[in-house]
Residue, then its C-alpha position, 0 to 999 in steps of 0.5 A: m945835189g946833196c953835198c960839195c964835189s969831191s976831188g979826183s984828180h990821180w985817183d986810182a983803186s991805190r986810194i981804197a985800203d985793201g981789205s977795206l970793202a970786205g963785208k959788202r956785197v956788190l952786183i954788177t950787170g954785164g959783169s962776163s966781160g968788158l968794164g964789169l968785168e973789170v971792176a968785179k975785179l977791182f971789188v973783190s981784190k978790195g974784199a968785197t963780194v960780188l955776184i955778176t949777171s949775164r945772160s949766157q952761164q957759160r961765160l958767166d963761169a968763165a968770169a969768175r974764174s977770173i976774176r976769183a984770181h984777183a980775190r982777197s981771202g973772204a971775198e966771193v964771186e956769185t954767179k946769174p943769168l940775167d937778160l935786161s932787155s926782157m921785163a920778166d927775166v929782170r923781175d924774175f931775177a930780183s924776186w930770186y934776189r930777195r928770197e935768197h938773200s934776204d938777210k944780207p946786205l947790198s951795198v953796191l947795184v952797178n947797172n952796167a951791162g949794155i949795148m951799144a947801136v945795134p944796127s937794125r931795129r929789133v923789138t923785145e918780147d915788151g915790145f920795146e926797141l932793144q937798146m932802151a930795153t938792155n941800157y936803161l929800162g930793165h935797169f930800171l925795173l931792176t933797181a926797184g925790185l932791190l930797192p929793199q936790199l938797198l934802204a936797208t942797208r947803211g951807205s949803199r950806192v946805186v951806180n948808173l953807167s953813161s957815156f958821153l955819148h949822151a950829149s948828142c941826144q937830139g931829143k929836145d925842142s927849140t928851146g934845147v930841153l929834152h923833154f918825153e912828152e910822147a905817152d911811152p918814147f921807148h919804142a920810139n926810132g930814133a932821131s925825133g924822138g916818136p915812133s912816128h919821126g922818121e926811120y929808126s936811127r941806132w946811133e940816137q937810140y944808144h945816146r937817148t938811153k944814156m942821157m936817160a941814165i943820168l936824168f934817172t941817176r938825178e931825179m932817184q937822188r931828188r926823191l930820196e933826198k926828199a924823203g931823208r933817205s940819202g946821205p952817209d946813211g942812205l942810198t947814194c945814186v952815181s951815174a959814170h961812163p968810162g971816156f973811150s975804152s976797149t970793152g967788147l961793147l964796139g961788137s955790138t955796133g956791127m963794126s969789123a973784128p979788125v976795124a974794132c981792134i984799131a980802135n981799141t988798140c991805138v985810139a981807146q984806153s985799157a978797160s982796167m982805166g975805163a973800170l975806175p970811174i965805176l970803183y970811184a962812184a961806188a967806194e969813194p966816200s967824197v962821191c956827192g948824190g947825183e954826179y956825175i963820174g969819170p975820166l978827167g983828161a982832155n975832153n973827157r974821154s981818158g986818164y984818172p977819175g973823178p967828177n964830171k960837168a954832164d950836158a945840161r939838158a941833164s939837169d933839167e928837173r922836167s926831163m927828170e920827173k918826166l922820164w920817172e912817170v913814162s918809166v913807172a908807167a912802163t915797166g910798172a917799177d914799184y918805187s914806193a919803198i922810198g916813200d916821201e918821210a923824212i926818217s932818221p939815221e938810225a933808219p936803215a939800221a933798223a931796217a936792216a934787222g927786220a926787212r923781209p922783202s916779200 
């Protein structure tokens, strides 16, 4: 999609000049801990203003203090509670953001928040399985709600967090193609995809959400390109994964603290290294729309970031389009702002001057 592949050998934060992100505004979901916290520190160290979200204001306050210690002059840190598992809360947050920041750019949206392999099946107030709501549906709806600001900002990006575990997703037919023929795959129990196909599979649900992140990225990028709204002056969508990194995510699996500590200390790379693919996806100029960014080390589990090869099913156009359709139906997300008419390169700047989202 879009452009040439970029080169990422031994890419680190020093590739971005200090102060070069001054004036940029970055929204990071799940920014109070783990990868979100680390990437927020990287952004403010380069001069960007960040807004981090989390379900807990107390955790946000503690994170903000830590992030500010890394900030360059002019960089600001804002916080706002957000529960991505609640579609009502996501809508309220997006409305608040459009109202309070109507005259400000939104340069980067990092859809980072997530939970992993929740031991028992939990259903949200909207009737969705919890991992589906938190990892995927909430971000799908949030992105739509912030689309006016993103489209009005020249050279903006959406970065969706995936995982190398997306390739373990089992939802496929006899031809090996992942698809979403169920009327609503988001209440799925796991293994085969639909609610009538066996017991809850916590790992399969996680794998599916991470496959969905890539499919969402690529379908949104395709639609933007068709409408002439991508490219250097438009909006670019990229997915990224941290490899195997030391974060708090193992806590949601029910894994005992000692075992999680051993895994994070002896096997995983640091959270700061895991944050580099996110920064690369958000700020590296040569990134191509639809790319999948991750570590370049052995099996893409660790190392410095660059373009990775996603599972072939993540490029299936039927899957991309079907997932988009059922996601819109499930959430009521409005992506009409993308439109289907080509726009001129000057349009994002013009939109920035005149847009006043309701």
